Backbone as CSV, one residue per row, in Angstrom:
resi,resn,N_x,N_y,N_z,CA_x,CA_y,CA_z,C_x,C_y,C_z
1,UNK,0.823,-1.222,-0.039,0.021,0.005,0.035,0.848,1.258,-0.001
2,UNK,1.914,1.205,0.879,2.791,2.403,0.915,3.523,2.623,-0.375
3,UNK,3.861,1.527,-1.062,4.555,1.701,-2.338,3.607,2.359,-3.371
4,UNK,2.309,2.028,-3.322,1.363,2.671,-4.229,1.204,4.150,-3.926
5,UNK,1.222,4.452,-2.581,1.128,5.792,-2.209,2.307,6.666,-2.655
6,UNK,3.510,6.079,-2.476,4.706,6.794,-2.914,4.719,6.936,-4.382
7,UNK,4.208,5.918,-5.145,4.154,6.035,-6.581,3.218,7.144,-6.991
8,UNK,2.077,7.232,-6.283,1.098,8.296,-6.609,1.667,9.675,-6.334
9,UNK,2.421,9.831,-5.266,3.038,11.145,-4.898,4.088,11.510,-5.976
10,UNK,4.851,10.437,-6.403,5.839,10.668,-7.450,5.218,11.115,-8.784
11,UNK,4.050,10.516,-9.127,3.401,10.874,-10.314,2.903,12.305,-10.225
12,UNK,2.411,12.665,-9.048,1.883,14.068,-8.875,3.015,15.090,-8.983
13,UNK,4.169,14.770,-8.362,5.370,15.650,-8.449,5.812,15.765,-9.911
14,UNK,5.812,14.685,-10.599,6.277,14.750,-12.056,5.249,15.537,-12.838
15,UNK,3.997,15.413,-12.587,2.966,16.165,-13.293,3.119,17.620,-13.023
16,UNK,3.339,17.997,-11.731,3.493,19.364,-11.405,4.722,19.984,-12.012
17,UNK,5.813,19.188,-12.077,7.044,19.707,-12.750,6.821,19.924,-14.179
18,UNK,6.055,19.005,-14.844,5.760,19.147,-16.272,4.919,20.324,-16.537
19,UNK,3.964,20.609,-15.590,3.063,21.752,-15.742,3.839,23.081,-15.646
20,UNK,4.867,23.106,-14.806,5.640,24.304,-14.624,6.726,24.460,-15.714
21,UNK,6.988,23.434,-16.430,8.055,23.534,-17.458,7.689,24.560,-18.536
22,UNK,8.676,25.389,-18.932,8.457,26.438,-19.888,9.353,26.072,-21.144
23,UNK,8.665,25.921,-22.289,9.373,25.545,-23.475,9.012,26.548,-24.575
24,UNK,9.993,27.075,-25.262,9.803,28.089,-26.302,10.681,27.796,-27.489
25,UNK,10.335,28.494,-28.606,11.120,28.426,-29.781,12.340,29.416,-29.557
26,UNK,13.563,28.816,-29.495,14.690,29.679,-29.142,14.989,30.762,-30.199
27,UNK,14.382,30.573,-31.391,14.630,31.568,-32.436,13.604,32.677,-32.419
28,UNK,12.675,32.596,-31.480,11.610,33.574,-31.373,11.996,34.519,-30.216
29,UNK,12.632,35.648,-30.594,13.175,36.566,-29.558,12.104,36.985,-28.553
30,UNK,10.897,37.378,-29.067,9.851,37.801,-28.156,9.417,36.753,-27.169
31,UNK,9.344,35.522,-27.640,8.881,34.454,-26.779,9.989,34.118,-25.694
32,UNK,11.229,34.260,-26.128,12.339,33.997,-25.199,12.358,35.082,-24.127
33,UNK,12.284,36.334,-24.585,12.268,37.467,-23.644,11.112,37.407,-22.649
34,UNK,9.898,37.091,-23.155,8.758,37.039,-22.320,8.878,35.848,-21.270
35,UNK,9.452,34.787,-21.728,9.536,33.639,-20.796,10.559,33.970,-19.667
36,UNK,11.622,34.631,-20.047,12.611,35.075,-19.005,12.018,36.119,-18.063
37,UNK,11.315,37.082,-18.657,10.653,38.105,-17.784,9.701,37.444,-16.841
38,UNK,8.875,36.537,-17.345,7.909,35.825,-16.471,8.597,35.031,-15.359
39,UNK,9.742,34.432,-15.697,10.524,33.726,-14.719,11.033,34.631,-13.597
40,UNK,11.509,35.795,-13.992,12.025,36.805,-13.009,10.809,37.243,-12.099
41,UNK,9.723,37.465,-12.741,8.502,37.917,-12.013,8.082,36.846,-11.031
42,UNK,8.174,35.602,-11.490,7.775,34.497,-10.572,8.758,34.431,-9.352
43,UNK,10.015,34.644,-9.659,11.073,34.630,-8.527,10.735,35.704,-7.507
44,UNK,10.304,36.847,-7.946,10.110,37.983,-7.009,8.718,37.964,-6.333
45,UNK,7.718,37.405,-6.966,6.303,37.585,-6.454,5.589,36.334,-6.142
46,UNK,6.046,35.148,-6.594,5.335,33.898,-6.382,5.360,33.556,-4.896
47,UNK,4.291,33.236,-4.348,4.196,32.894,-2.907,4.871,31.604,-2.580
48,UNK,5.186,30.789,-3.631,5.910,29.508,-3.322,7.414,29.741,-3.406
49,UNK,7.854,30.932,-3.811,9.275,31.099,-3.934,9.855,31.834,-2.697
50,UNK,11.080,32.177,-2.768,11.826,32.722,-1.579,11.384,34.124,-1.211
51,UNK,11.266,35.046,-2.197,11.111,36.436,-1.885,9.687,36.854,-1.490
52,UNK,8.668,36.426,-2.234,7.282,36.670,-1.962,6.934,38.207,-1.895
53,UNK,7.494,39.039,-2.735,7.257,40.417,-2.739,5.863,40.662,-3.365
54,UNK,5.337,41.871,-3.084,3.996,42.234,-3.639,4.177,43.070,-4.909
55,UNK,3.491,42.677,-5.906,3.549,43.388,-7.149,2.841,44.748,-7.096
56,UNK,3.456,45.806,-7.598,2.917,47.085,-7.675,2.419,47.344,-9.129
57,UNK,1.110,47.548,-9.260,0.520,47.618,-10.611,0.377,49.031,-11.130
58,UNK,1.014,50.026,-10.522,0.817,51.409,-10.830,1.117,51.679,-12.316
59,UNK,2.248,51.121,-12.879,2.570,51.360,-14.270,1.503,50.826,-15.248
60,UNK,1.107,49.645,-14.994,0.111,48.979,-15.868,-1.285,49.771,-15.695
61,UNK,-1.597,50.180,-14.481,-2.880,50.798,-14.268,-2.926,52.125,-14.996
62,UNK,-1.803,52.877,-14.998,-1.742,54.147,-15.736,-1.904,53.917,-17.168
63,UNK,-1.254,52.961,-17.723,-1.356,52.625,-19.168,-2.831,52.275,-19.504
64,UNK,-3.387,51.376,-18.677,-4.865,51.070,-18.844,-5.724,52.218,-18.845
65,UNK,-5.468,53.120,-17.928,-6.350,54.331,-17.735,-6.301,55.183,-19.049
66,UNK,-5.092,55.337,-19.618,-4.993,56.126,-20.864,-5.725,55.433,-21.978
67,UNK,-5.541,54.090,-22.065,-6.212,53.327,-23.133,-7.740,53.392,-22.974
68,UNK,-8.216,53.223,-21.743,-9.684,53.219,-21.489,-10.267,54.634,-21.846
69,UNK,-9.546,55.689,-21.544,-9.987,57.004,-21.794,-10.094,57.264,-23.310
70,UNK,-9.059,56.748,-24.025,-9.059,56.889,-25.519,-10.187,56.127,-26.142
71,UNK,-10.425,54.902,-25.688,-11.544,54.095,-26.201,-12.853,54.762,-25.895
72,UNK,-12.947,55.331,-24.602,-14.125,56.030,-24.172,-14.521,57.169,-25.088
73,UNK,-13.450,57.985,-25.522,-13.660,59.059,-26.446,-14.224,58.547,-27.764
74,UNK,-13.651,57.433,-28.264,-14.167,56.899,-29.549,-15.555,56.416,-29.382
75,UNK,-15.875,55.746,-28.321,-17.271,55.242,-28.112,-18.264,56.426,-28.005
76,UNK,-17.833,57.443,-27.294,-18.739,58.578,-27.117,-19.041,59.188,-28.483
77,UNK,-18.030,59.279,-29.310,-18.197,59.854,-30.681,-19.248,58.979,-31.452
78,UNK,-19.171,57.703,-31.298,-20.109,56.789,-32.034,-21.536,57.023,-31.565
79,UNK,-21.678,57.070,-30.196,-23.010,57.235,-29.639,-23.607,58.557,-30.006
80,UNK,-22.726,59.639,-29.915,-23.216,60.988,-30.188,-23.673,61.059,-31.631
81,UNK,-22.869,60.467,-32.549,-23.208,60.568,-33.936,-24.503,59.753,-34.204
82,UNK,-24.775,58.727,-33.431,-26.011,57.930,-33.627,-27.201,58.759,-33.133
83,UNK,-26.988,59.515,-32.069,-28.117,60.306,-31.472,-28.316,61.567,-32.299
84,UNK,-27.221,62.198,-32.659,-27.318,63.429,-33.487,-26.527,63.233,-34.829
85,UNK,-27.133,62.676,-35.817,-26.462,62.368,-37.074,-25.691,63.516,-37.665
86,UNK,-24.601,63.125,-38.392,-23.784,64.135,-39.057,-24.695,64.884,-40.091
87,UNK,-24.575,66.205,-40.258,-23.374,67.030,-39.846,-23.581,67.750,-38.469
88,UNK,-24.745,67.431,-37.807,-24.918,68.098,-36.518,-23.886,67.634,-35.488
89,UNK,-23.388,66.390,-35.642,-22.408,65.822,-34.689,-21.038,66.212,-35.011
90,UNK,-20.770,66.938,-36.083,-19.405,67.200,-36.502,-18.456,67.835,-35.465
91,UNK,-18.902,68.870,-34.767,-17.981,69.452,-33.758,-17.532,68.452,-32.659
92,UNK,-18.508,67.612,-32.239,-18.154,66.662,-31.237,-17.229,65.510,-31.761
93,UNK,-17.491,65.107,-33.034,-16.632,64.147,-33.661,-15.234,64.618,-33.793
94,UNK,-15.084,65.925,-34.205,-13.756,66.480,-34.356,-12.992,66.482,-33.048
95,UNK,-13.699,66.858,-31.990,-13.048,66.908,-30.640,-12.660,65.550,-30.218
96,UNK,-13.528,64.522,-30.427,-13.234,63.137,-30.004,-12.060,62.584,-30.776
97,UNK,-12.018,62.832,-32.046,-10.902,62.278,-32.871,-9.643,62.926,-32.454
98,UNK,-9.627,64.295,-32.284,-8.443,64.902,-31.782,-8.008,64.379,-30.432
99,UNK,-8.969,64.207,-29.549,-8.697,63.684,-28.236,-8.083,62.324,-28.278
100,UNK,-8.675,61.478,-29.178,-8.178,60.105,-29.289,-6.692,60.055,-29.729
101,UNK,-6.369,60.864,-30.714,-4.920,60.878,-31.203,-3.984,61.492,-30.222
102,UNK,-4.495,62.466,-29.410,-3.646,63.054,-28.363,-3.362,61.981,-27.332
103,UNK,-4.407,61.281,-26.889,-4.232,60.219,-25.908,-3.287,59.124,-26.425
104,UNK,-3.370,58.721,-27.659,-2.491,57.726,-28.241,-1.075,58.192,-28.270
105,UNK,-0.863,59.563,-28.470,0.451,60.096,-28.446,1.008,60.051,-27.045
106,UNK,0.159,60.383,-26.094,0.550,60.316,-24.699,0.927,58.887,-24.305
107,UNK,0.133,57.898,-24.803,0.422,56.497,-24.491,1.790,56.085,-25.062
108,UNK,2.074,56.498,-26.314,3.387,56.195,-26.860,4.500,56.753,-26.110
109,UNK,4.366,58.044,-25.704,5.407,58.691,-24.936,5.553,58.057,-23.604
110,UNK,4.434,57.590,-23.020,4.454,56.977,-21.645,5.226,55.624,-21.755
111,UNK,4.858,54.825,-22.710,5.542,53.476,-22.818,7.051,53.567,-23.171
112,UNK,7.358,54.699,-23.934,8.716,54.843,-24.356,9.618,55.479,-23.310
113,UNK,9.072,56.532,-22.645,9.911,57.304,-21.703,9.729,56.933,-20.258
114,UNK,8.600,56.373,-19.885,8.321,56.079,-18.452,8.580,54.568,-18.222
115,UNK,7.860,53.726,-18.967,7.983,52.301,-18.724,9.358,51.794,-19.153
116,UNK,9.849,52.180,-20.309,11.264,51.906,-20.754,11.710,50.423,-20.470
117,UNK,10.842,49.476,-20.855,11.199,48.112,-20.728,10.901,47.491,-19.345
118,UNK,10.257,48.328,-18.419,9.995,47.838,-17.133,8.841,46.763,-17.213
119,UNK,9.081,45.626,-16.646,8.009,44.607,-16.740,7.509,44.246,-15.302
120,UNK,8.199,44.745,-14.235,7.721,44.511,-12.874,8.167,45.545,-11.904
121,UNK,7.274,45.954,-11.061,7.598,46.778,-9.883,7.067,45.953,-8.686
122,UNK,7.954,45.680,-7.761,7.559,44.919,-6.624,7.902,45.679,-5.329
123,UNK,7.073,45.470,-4.339,7.185,46.161,-3.050,7.585,45.158,-1.985
124,UNK,8.680,45.475,-1.295,9.072,44.659,-0.151,8.839,45.418,1.145
125,UNK,8.138,44.794,2.050,7.819,45.427,3.328,8.611,44.665,4.407
126,UNK,9.448,45.392,5.179,10.215,44.728,6.220,9.440,44.640,7.547
127,UNK,10.098,44.129,8.544,9.452,43.874,9.816,8.977,45.193,10.526
128,UNK,9.656,46.314,10.171,9.331,47.578,10.745,8.270,48.314,9.956
129,UNK,7.812,47.754,8.918,6.780,48.354,8.083,7.338,49.275,7.022
130,UNK,8.653,49.387,6.881,9.198,50.177,5.821,9.089,49.537,4.502
131,UNK,8.793,50.272,3.426,8.614,49.674,2.110,9.804,49.945,1.218
132,UNK,10.255,49.032,0.447,11.324,49.178,-0.476,10.829,48.769,-1.834
133,UNK,11.173,49.566,-2.832,10.618,49.347,-4.169,11.700,48.725,-5.122
134,UNK,11.284,47.617,-5.726,12.173,46.970,-6.716,11.596,47.135,-8.084
135,UNK,12.381,47.699,-9.008,11.940,47.898,-10.374,12.841,47.072,-11.275
136,UNK,12.188,46.284,-12.093,12.891,45.359,-13.006,12.602,45.665,-14.488
137,UNK,13.693,45.776,-15.276,13.475,46.019,-16.679,14.401,45.073,-17.463
138,UNK,14.079,44.882,-18.695,14.900,43.925,-19.446,14.935,44.344,-20.983
139,UNK,15.847,43.749,-21.699,15.952,44.087,-23.112,16.597,42.822,-23.763
140,UNK,16.120,42.472,-24.949,16.701,41.489,-25.781,16.589,41.944,-27.199
141,UNK,17.653,42.445,-27.747,17.651,43.046,-29.048,17.315,42.016,-30.144
142,UNK,16.715,42.479,-31.257,16.342,41.626,-32.281,17.582,40.941,-32.895
143,UNK,17.551,39.677,-33.160,18.665,38.893,-33.724,19.882,38.809,-32.825
144,UNK,19.666,39.081,-31.528,20.753,39.009,-30.534,20.450,37.944,-29.519
145,UNK,21.428,37.363,-28.924,21.201,36.276,-27.945,21.544,36.809,-26.523
146,UNK,21.878,38.014,-26.342,22.197,38.558,-25.011,20.981,39.175,-24.348
147,UNK,20.617,38.603,-23.255,19.563,39.114,-22.433,20.029,40.064,-21.372
148,UNK,19.496,41.253,-21.345,19.909,42.244,-20.403,18.849,42.421,-19.331
149,UNK,19.193,42.257,-18.065,18.299,42.421,-16.995,18.831,43.507,-16.004
150,UNK,18.030,44.449,-15.697,18.389,45.513,-14.714,17.438,45.482,-13.528
151,UNK,17.960,45.348,-12.337,17.201,45.409,-11.114,17.558,46.681,-10.369
152,UNK,16.619,47.476,-10.138,16.788,48.713,-9.376,16.159,48.647,-7.979
153,UNK,16.851,49.083,-7.046,16.402,49.032,-5.639,16.333,50.426,-5.062
154,UNK,15.107,50.768,-4.506,14.917,52.092,-3.932,14.615,51.912,-2.472
155,UNK,15.524,52.400,-1.584,15.394,52.241,-0.131,14.388,53.251,0.377
156,UNK,13.830,53.040,1.601,12.894,54.005,2.178,13.429,55.466,2.310
157,UNK,14.753,55.580,2.406,15.352,56.898,2.546,15.553,57.557,1.168
158,UNK,15.167,56.909,0.109,15.220,57.436,-1.241,16.498,57.082,-1.969
159,UNK,17.419,56.464,-1.362,18.619,56.073,-2.003,18.359,54.925,-2.978
160,UNK,19.013,55.055,-4.167,18.704,54.130,-5.229,19.984,53.401,-5.662
161,UNK,19.932,52.131,-5.924,21.046,51.352,-6.441,20.589,50.351,-7.471
162,UNK,21.438,49.973,-8.405,21.038,49.026,-9.360,22.106,47.986,-9.680
163,UNK,21.614,46.847,-10.163,22.548,45.828,-10.553,22.087,45.296,-11.940
164,UNK,23.058,44.868,-12.755,22.719,44.471,-14.103,23.347,43.117,-14.423
165,UNK,22.564,42.433,-15.264,22.995,41.075,-15.782,22.859,41.072,-17.300
166,UNK,23.895,40.644,-17.927,23.903,40.520,-19.438,24.581,39.208,-19.774
167,UNK,23.764,38.276,-20.218,24.313,36.963,-20.628,23.559,36.373,-21.803
168,UNK,24.204,35.464,-22.459,23.562,34.766,-23.584,22.359,33.862,-23.004
169,UNK,21.325,33.841,-23.806,20.182,33.030,-23.393,20.495,31.543,-23.439
170,UNK,21.593,31.194,-24.082,22.009,29.802,-24.157,22.361,29.234,-22.780
171,UNK,22.634,30.162,-21.887,22.915,29.672,-20.452,21.730,29.162,-19.758
172,UNK,20.509,29.480,-20.207,19.322,29.171,-19.475,18.269,28.337,-20.188
173,UNK,18.646,27.921,-21.461,17.761,27.082,-22.211,18.506,25.851,-22.712
174,UNK,17.883,24.671,-22.692,18.531,23.524,-23.217,18.369,23.450,-24.757
175,UNK,18.798,22.337,-25.336,18.736,22.268,-26.788,17.340,22.210,-27.344
176,UNK,16.382,21.828,-26.478,14.975,21.712,-26.909,14.206,22.986,-26.666
177,UNK,14.887,24.037,-26.120,14.183,25.336,-25.864,13.463,25.303,-24.483
178,UNK,13.826,24.404,-23.606,13.133,24.380,-22.286,14.005,25.280,-21.306
179,UNK,13.245,26.122,-20.587,13.935,27.031,-19.695,14.396,26.272,-18.470
180,UNK,15.676,26.423,-18.154,16.285,25.878,-16.943,16.040,26.835,-15.787
181,UNK,14.820,26.757,-15.263,14.425,27.769,-14.341,15.252,27.877,-13.076
182,UNK,15.648,26.746,-12.487,16.446,26.822,-11.248,17.750,27.501,-11.469
183,UNK,18.348,27.217,-12.594,19.668,27.849,-12.931,19.493,29.321,-13.098
184,UNK,18.418,29.743,-13.817,18.190,31.115,-14.089,17.806,31.794,-12.797
185,UNK,17.019,31.213,-11.934,16.573,31.842,-10.691,17.768,32.073,-9.771
186,UNK,18.751,31.146,-9.757,19.838,31.351,-8.916,20.635,32.571,-9.302
187,UNK,20.696,32.965,-10.581,21.440,34.121,-11.022,20.633,35.387,-10.670
188,UNK,19.360,35.281,-10.814,18.501,36.457,-10.454,18.662,36.741,-8.965
189,UNK,18.561,35.684,-8.187,18.630,35.869,-6.685,20.031,36.393,-6.310
190,UNK,21.066,35.959,-6.964,22.401,36.463,-6.708,22.460,37.942,-6.999
191,UNK,21.819,38.343,-8.046,21.808,39.816,-8.420,21.074,40.578,-7.375
192,UNK,19.879,40.051,-6.954,19.039,40.615,-5.879,19.848,40.784,-4.627
193,UNK,20.471,39.713,-4.164,21.217,39.719,-2.918,22.429,40.634,-2.994
194,UNK,23.024,40.881,-4.160,24.139,41.761,-4.231,23.699,43.224,-3.882
195,UNK,22.514,43.587,-4.207,21.987,44.963,-3.889,21.775,45.051,-2.349
196,UNK,21.231,44.035,-1.744,21.015,44.050,-0.324,22.377,44.090,0.404
197,UNK,23.320,43.355,-0.050,24.647,43.332,0.660,25.368,44.655,0.501
198,UNK,25.142,45.354,-0.632,25.659,46.698,-0.832,25.109,47.686,0.158
199,UNK,23.794,47.518,0.461,23.113,48.317,1.422,23.670,48.194,2.804
200,UNK,23.945,46.882,3.155,24.446,46.618,4.518,25.861,47.135,4.681
201,UNK,26.620,47.190,3.549,27.973,47.624,3.646,28.095,49.142,3.753
202,UNK,27.036,49.814,3.308,27.080,51.266,3.294,26.635,51.836,4.578
């Protein structure tokens, strides 16, 4: 009976490992970058991992607010034109169209100048209730195999430090395109811990 139970547990562990396995086309740069970004996010925020930080959604919420406002302007133009057919609706349509393109320009500037490749902001709260902000951004250029990861740490006193990692993706994927998560996570944690050790030394 115990052998059957052990076998069942082994099957469940194998199934769980298979479910967590990430496999991508190594020649698809976007898929590779996204899988690595997701792995970093999991390392920082997953409750089953070491850090268990809380994700800060402010960047995404701002982007969504701009998009929703732009779509709202377009929908209002449609409804207004239905209620007051052209040409009576022309002034409102002109304002809505201008507003839509202004908001799209703001969105482009926001994603380019503010987000700048940031895929995660995580909040760490210590035993004293002080909050520390971790900002993570990445880049993988087209037709390049070097993945660049930047981790920025902002202490409660406003002091900022950052650490960077630049390595070939071949270090973290096997020949079949399966992500070697444990190996990648150890490097991410090493980068994370280097910032904390710098803080202690200062």
